[in-house]
N, C-alpha and C positions, 0 to 999 in steps of 0.2 A: 085601284085598279080595277074594273069591272070585267068580267069572265064571261062569255057567253058559252053554255054548252048546246052541242046537236046531237039530237038522237039519230040513231042508224039500223034501219032494220035489217035484221041478217035474212038470207033466203033458207031455205028448209036445207040446200045441199051444203051452204058455207057455216053455219050451224054446227050440224054433225061432223064436219071437218073439224071444228074449232074444239068439239067435243073429245075428239079423238084424241087428236093431239095433248090438251092438258091430261087425260087419264095415262097416257104414255110417259111425264114427267113429273115423277112426285115430287121435283124441286121447288117447285114452284109452290111461293109461300100465299096463303091467305091474305089480303093484305086491309080486309075491311075485318075482320075478325080475326087478329094476332092471338099466338097463345100467349098465358100470361110468364112474365119472366119471374123465375124462383130462386131466390137466395136466399143462403142459410148462413148466421152467424154464432159463432161461439164465444159465449160471456168470458171475459176475463177471470181468474182465476190468483191472480199474483196478490199478494199481500205480504207486511213483512211486521215483525215485533220488535228488530233489530235495534239497539240502540244510535247503532254506527251506520244505519243508512241516511241515504240523500231525501229528499224534500218530492212528498206527492205533488197531486192540482188538487186531492183533495180529502179529508178524512176515511179512513177505514176502521168506522166503529161498528162495534157491537149491533143486530138488530132486533134483538129480542127483546121486548118489552114489559116481559111478565115475569121474570125472575124476582128473585128477594135481593134485596139491596144487600151490598157489600158490607162489613164489618170489621171492626178491629180482629177476632176471632176468624175470619176467612182470609186476612193481607198479610204480607210480609213485605215491610216498606224500606226501600233502600234510597239512597242519595248519591248523586254523581253529579260534577260540575262538567266544562266541555273544556278540551285542553290548551284551546288557544283564546279562550273568554278571558278577561279581565276581571271574574268573580261576580260579577252583574246579576246571572242565573243561575239557576238548583234545577234541576230536572228528577224528578219523584216518582219512581218505580214503585206499582203496587203488584206483587205477584199473588193471583189466590191457589193457595196451598192445601186447599181442602180438595174430594173428592165431589162437590157439588157446584154450578154455577153459580154466578151473581153478578149484580150488574153496580156498578160504579157510575152513579146518577150526577148529574150537572157537574159542579167542581167539588175540588174536595174544602173544607172549612180549615185554614192555615193560621197559625199563631207562629210565636217562636219563643216556646219555653216560659220561662216566667218576665224575661227582658221586654216582651212586646206582647201584647195581647192581641187575641184573633177574635174572629174571621176577621183577616183582610178581605178585601175586595177583587171581585173576578175582572179578566179582559178578554177582549177579543169574541169572537161569535160563538155562540154552541154548534156543537159537531151536529151533521144531518141524521146520526140517532146516537143514542145511549152506548158505554163503553160496559156490552157483557163480556165477561170474561170465564172459562171454563177452567177444569182443574189447569196449572201449571203454567195459564196464558197471563200476559201482562197488562197494564195498562198505566198511562202515562200523564203526568200533568208537569207543568213548566213554570217558575216562579221567576218573575221579574222583581231584584231585589234593590238597584238603588239606580240612579239616574247622574249621572257626571259627577257635580263637585260638591252635592247637597250633605248634608249632617249625616252622619250614620252610626250605628250601635253596631257593636259586635256580638254574635250569636254561636251558641255550639250546639242547637236542639232545635226542631224544627213540631211545634205539635199539629195532629191533624186529627180531624173527624170528616164524617159520611152522611152525606145528604140522603132521603128516600125521594122515590118520584117525586114528590112533590116540593118545589121550587123553594128555597129555604127552610127546609122542614132541617127540624134537629138543629137548630141553629145556637139552640141555648145548652144542649150538652155539651159535659166536658169532651176536652180534646187531649189524645195521647201523644207522649213526649217520644220523638224519633230522634235519638243522637245522632250526630251528623257522621258519615265513616269519616276513619283515619284519614284518609288521604286527603279528605277535605280541611279537617280541625275545624275551623272557626269562618265564618263569612261574616262581611257589613250589612246591615241592612236600613235602606232608610226610609222616609217618610211615608212613601205613597208605593211599596210594596205590594205587587200583585198576582195572582195567580190563576193559570189558564183552565178550561176546561180539561175532563178528563177525555183522555183518547186512545185507542187502543196503536194508534199510529204516530212511533215516534217521531218519526218524517216530518207530520203535522206540526207536533209542536214545536221542531226549531226551525220550521218554514216560519212559523209566526213569530217564536220569540226574538228571531234575526234577521229578520227582512220586515218589519213593522214598523221599525224607529224606536222600538221599547228599549234605548241602549243610551 
C-alpha cells in the first residue's frame, strides 16, 4: 500500500504555542530517538557433586585446562551401583584427597583385574570441558557392563589408569586394581563393556547411562 506524505508550514504563532505545550509536558517520549532498553542478568551458580541427584541439560565440568593431570597419588577411588539397576552399570567416583588441583582428562582406562584386560572402549560424547577437581572435590565415570543375555564373566576388581592432556596418552602404562566395595561383592561383565568420559556432574553420567539405550 502506498502512503503519501504532506508537509504543512506552521505559522510563527502556532509554532510557539506547540513548543510551549511540549515543554510543560515531560511525559512525552521522543519516538524518533528512544532511549535504549537496559536489562541485567545474573549467571546461574547452581551445580552438584552429589551422586543421588537427577539429570541436567548438560555436563558441569571443570574449565581449567592448565592444571596437572591427576594420578594414583592424588585420588581415592570408590565404586557403587544403582539400587534399582540390574547390575549392568557401575559408577566410579574419584575424590581428590590432596591440597592441590588436578584434572581428569578424557576418560579412565578401565580393565577388570586379571579377568579381562583393558583398557575398554569409551562411549558417548566428550564433555564440553575437562573434569578439573580441587581438594576434596569429585569426578565421576560410568561403566556399562553387559547387554541382555550375552555371555558374562564374574569380576571382583576394577583396574584403572589415567590419561594426560593428549588423548590416548599413557595407554600402555600399568593400571591399578581397585577392589569392589563390600556392598557390591562381584559383578558380571560382557564382551562389550564400555566407559563414559569423566564428568564432575554425576547427573550427566546417569542421564547418559540410563537414557541412551545402554541397557
